[in-house]
C-alpha positions in Angstrom: 42.6 -50.9 160.6 43.1 -50.0 164.3 43.1 -53.3 165.3 45.6 -52.4 168.4 44.0 -48.8 168.9 41.7 -50.5 171.9 42.0 -53.6 174.2 39.5 -55.5 171.8 42.1 -57.9 171.1 44.1 -57.7 174.1 44.9 -61.9 174.0 46.9 -60.8 171.0 50.3 -59.9 171.8 51.3 -59.2 168.4 51.0 -60.0 164.6 53.9 -60.9 162.3 53.1 -59.8 158.7 54.9 -59.9 155.6 54.3 -58.7 152.3 57.2 -60.5 150.9 56.6 -64.0 152.6 55.6 -65.8 149.0 56.5 -68.3 146.3 58.9 -65.5 145.1 60.9 -65.7 148.2 61.7 -69.1 147.9 62.4 -68.6 144.1 65.2 -65.9 144.6 66.4 -67.6 147.7 66.9 -70.7 145.6 69.2 -68.7 143.1 66.5 -69.8 139.9 67.7 -67.1 137.1 65.0 -64.6 137.0 64.5 -60.8 136.8 63.7 -59.3 140.2 62.0 -56.1 141.1 62.4 -55.1 144.6 61.6 -51.7 146.4 63.8 -51.3 150.2 62.9 -48.4 152.6 66.0 -46.1 152.6 66.6 -43.8 155.6 69.7 -42.1 157.2 70.7 -38.9 159.4 72.1 -36.1 157.1 75.4 -36.0 159.0 76.1 -39.3 157.9 76.1 -38.6 154.3 78.8 -37.9 151.9 77.7 -34.4 150.2 78.8 -35.9 146.9 77.0 -39.0 147.2 74.6 -39.1 144.0 72.8 -42.2 146.0 71.2 -39.6 148.5 70.3 -36.7 146.0 67.0 -35.9 146.9 63.9 -36.5 144.4 63.9 -39.4 141.9 67.1 -40.9 140.0 67.7 -43.8 137.8 71.2 -45.3 137.6 72.4 -48.9 135.5 75.0 -50.3 137.5 75.8 -53.0 135.1 74.3 -55.5 132.7 70.7 -56.5 134.3 71.2 -54.1 137.2 69.0 -51.3 137.4 68.4 -48.9 140.5 65.7 -46.2 141.0 66.4 -44.1 143.9 63.5 -41.7 145.5 65.0 -39.5 148.3 62.9 -36.5 150.6 64.0 -34.3 153.0 62.7 -35.2 156.6 64.5 -32.6 158.8 67.6 -34.5 160.2 66.9 -37.7 158.0 66.7 -37.8 154.2 64.4 -40.8 153.7 62.7 -42.8 150.8 63.2 -46.0 148.7 65.3 -48.0 146.3 63.6 -49.9 143.6 66.0 -52.0 141.9 65.4 -54.2 138.8 68.0 -56.7 138.7 69.1 -60.2 137.7 68.6 -62.5 140.5 72.5 -62.9 140.6 72.5 -59.8 142.3 69.4 -59.9 144.6 70.1 -61.0 147.7 67.4 -61.1 150.8 67.1 -63.3 153.6 64.2 -65.6 155.4 63.4 -62.5 157.5 63.6 -59.4 155.1 60.1 -57.8 154.9 59.0 -59.3 158.1 56.9 -56.6 160.0 55.7 -57.0 163.7 52.7 -55.2 164.9 52.9 -55.0 169.0 49.9 -54.6 170.7 50.0 -52.3 173.5 47.1 -53.4 175.2 48.1 -57.3 175.4 47.8 -59.1 178.5 50.9 -60.8 177.8 53.3 -58.3 176.1 56.5 -58.9 174.4 59.6 -58.6 176.5 60.8 -54.7 175.3 64.3 -55.9 175.4 64.3 -58.3 172.7 66.8 -58.5 170.5 64.7 -58.6 166.9 67.0 -59.1 164.0 68.2 -56.4 161.7 66.0 -56.9 159.1 62.8 -56.6 160.5 60.5 -53.6 160.8 58.9 -52.9 163.9 55.4 -51.4 164.5 54.2 -49.6 167.7 50.8 -47.7 168.7 51.0 -45.1 171.0 48.2 -44.8 173.2 48.8 -41.6 175.3 49.2 -39.5 171.8 47.0 -41.8 169.1 50.1 -42.3 166.9 51.6 -45.0 164.6 55.1 -45.4 165.3 57.4 -47.2 162.7 60.9 -48.7 163.4 61.7 -49.5 160.2 65.5 -50.3 159.4 67.3 -49.0 156.8 67.0 -51.2 153.7 64.1 -53.1 155.1 62.5 -54.9 152.2 59.2 -53.5 151.2 58.2 -55.4 148.2 59.5 -57.7 145.5 57.9 -59.4 142.1 59.8 -62.1 140.2 59.6 -62.0 136.6 60.5 -64.5 133.6 64.3 -63.6 132.6 63.3 -62.4 128.8 63.6 -59.1 126.9 59.9 -58.4 126.9 59.9 -59.1 130.8 63.0 -56.6 131.0 61.6 -54.1 128.5 58.4 -53.8 130.3 60.2 -53.4 133.6 62.6 -51.0 132.2 59.5 -48.8 130.7 57.0 -48.7 133.9 59.8 -47.7 135.7 60.9 -45.1 132.9 64.6 -46.3 132.7 63.4 -46.2 129.0 60.7 -44.0 127.2 
């Protein structure tokens, strides 16, 4: 949207935003039995990967980790890093997230009162900056940052829908 690409909103230091700060977060944190589909951002340095790791293979791969516990990995080569996403379809007993999972902060480089750059942000929080010099959006998203989550009734039809739409079954 380009909100922080000029000084039009200099009275705003940052915007805190979450795509997953919804009723679904209350459901999964209350341990109500449901099916949960979640996607987390993944990134790691290539030199930190075991060459035999199936979870960091390039491309899209699907695994059944157990009953009502499925994982789809999507990986791409990013130079010195491998990045992508993990999409999980699982019983809510296997799903874990914190209150801060999914929180994103967008900093205003033109803010009259900017955030302290030395503030220690929790590991789950994704940080976003705008570089005034280059005009680039800079993302500091941690490995495992929660991107999306949906909650479904724990029914055979819901499970079948999730497995079919994510190509675990044809």
